[in-house]
C-alpha positions in Angstrom: 10.3 -5.0 12.6 11.1 -1.9 14.6 12.5 -0.1 11.6 9.4 -0.8 9.6 7.2 0.5 12.4 9.4 3.7 12.6 9.1 4.1 8.8 5.3 3.8 9.0 5.0 6.2 11.9 7.2 8.7 10.2 5.3 8.5 6.9 2.0 8.9 8.8 3.2 12.0 10.6 4.6 13.5 7.3 1.3 12.7 5.7 -0.6 14.5 8.4 1.6 17.6 8.4 2.5 17.6 4.7 0.4 18.0 1.7 -2.2 15.5 2.6 -5.4 16.2 0.8 -4.2 19.1 -1.3 -5.2 19.4 -4.9 -2.4 18.6 -7.4 -2.3 18.5 -11.1 -3.0 15.2 -12.8 0.5 15.0 -14.1 2.0 15.7 -10.6 -0.4 13.1 -9.1 0.7 10.5 -11.7 4.4 11.2 -11.4 4.5 11.3 -7.6 1.9 8.5 -7.1 3.8 6.2 -9.5 7.0 6.9 -7.6 5.3 5.9 -4.4 4.0 2.7 -5.9 7.4 1.9 -7.5 9.2 2.3 -4.1 6.5 0.2 -2.4 6.8 -2.5 -5.0 10.6 -2.7 -4.5 10.2 -3.0 -0.7 7.6 -5.7 -1.2 9.8 -7.6 -3.6 12.5 -7.5 -1.0 10.3 -9.3 1.5 11.1 -13.0 1.5 7.8 -14.9 1.0 8.3 -17.9 3.3 5.9 -20.0 1.2 8.8 -20.6 -1.2 10.3 -22.9 1.5 8.8 -26.2 2.5 9.7 -25.8 6.1 7.7 -22.6 6.7 5.9 -22.4 10.0 2.5 -20.6 10.5 4.3 -18.0 12.6 6.8 -17.2 9.9 4.0 -16.8 7.3 2.0 -14.6 9.7 5.1 -12.4 10.2 5.5 -12.1 6.5 1.8 -11.1 6.1 2.3 -8.5 8.9 5.3 -7.0 7.0 3.5 -7.2 3.6 0.4 -5.4 5.0 2.6 -2.8 6.8 4.3 -2.0 3.4 0.9 -1.5 1.7 -0.4 0.6 4.5 2.7 2.8 4.1 2.0 3.0 0.4 -1.5 4.1 1.1 -0.3 6.8 3.5 2.2 8.1 1.0 -0.4 8.0 -1.8 -2.8 10.1 0.3 0.0 12.5 1.0 0.6 13.1 -2.7 -2.8 14.8 -3.0 -5.7 14.5 -5.4 -6.3 15.8 -8.9 -9.3 18.2 -9.1 -12.6 16.3 -8.9 -10.9 12.9 -8.2 -10.6 12.9 -4.4 -13.8 11.0 -3.7 -13.1 8.3 -6.3 -9.5 7.8 -5.3 -10.4 7.8 -1.6 -12.9 5.1 -2.3 -10.2 3.0 -4.0 -7.8 3.6 -1.1 -10.5 2.6 1.4 -11.2 -0.6 -0.6 -7.6 -1.6 -0.4 -7.4 -0.7 3.2 -10.5 -2.9 4.0 -8.7 -5.8 2.3 -5.6 -5.2 4.3 -7.7 -5.2 7.5 -9.1 -8.5 6.5 -5.6 -9.9 6.0 -4.6 -8.7 9.4 -7.5 -10.5 10.9 -6.7 -13.8 9.2 -3.0 -13.8 8.2 -2.7 -17.5 7.7 -5.5 -17.4 5.1 -4.0 -14.4 3.3 -3.3 -14.6 -0.4 -1.9 -11.4 -2.1 -4.1 -12.1 -5.1 -7.1 -11.1 -3.0 -5.8 -7.5 -3.3 -5.9 -7.5 -7.1 -9.4 -5.9 -7.4 -8.5 -3.0 -5.2 -5.0 -2.6 -6.8 -6.6 -2.7 -10.3 -8.6 0.3 -9.4 -5.3 2.2 -8.7 -4.2 1.1 -12.2 -7.3 2.5 -13.7 -6.6 5.8 -11.9 -3.3 5.9 -13.8 -1.0 4.5 -11.1 0.5 1.9 -13.4 3.5 1.3 -11.0 1.1 -0.1 -8.4 0.9 -3.9 -8.4 -2.1 -5.1 -10.4 
């Protein structure tokens, strides 16, 4: 858990001092954004969903949700750091905020969390060309 927190804090700092908010070409946005999504997808696959076991406790599932949400928040931080193609900042930021709102809801009710509830927000990322993000 500490290593995930350190990773998130590092990414947040890099996002603040790096290229956050800069305008990038569409091809650069797609290449870098899809790389961010692919890396996040790999880390999320590596999380062991405790629901696969019959003896899962509520605390174990809540911990899994915490880790899952942390990975997606890191993904959002890294996507924002990529920058925005000209004229697309407002739309992308709206998509990012929609996903962020769903993550906040998951944090508030981890035992009720179902990753499928993120699909509408993640589908918006797909429509933006980020095909490596989970649909």
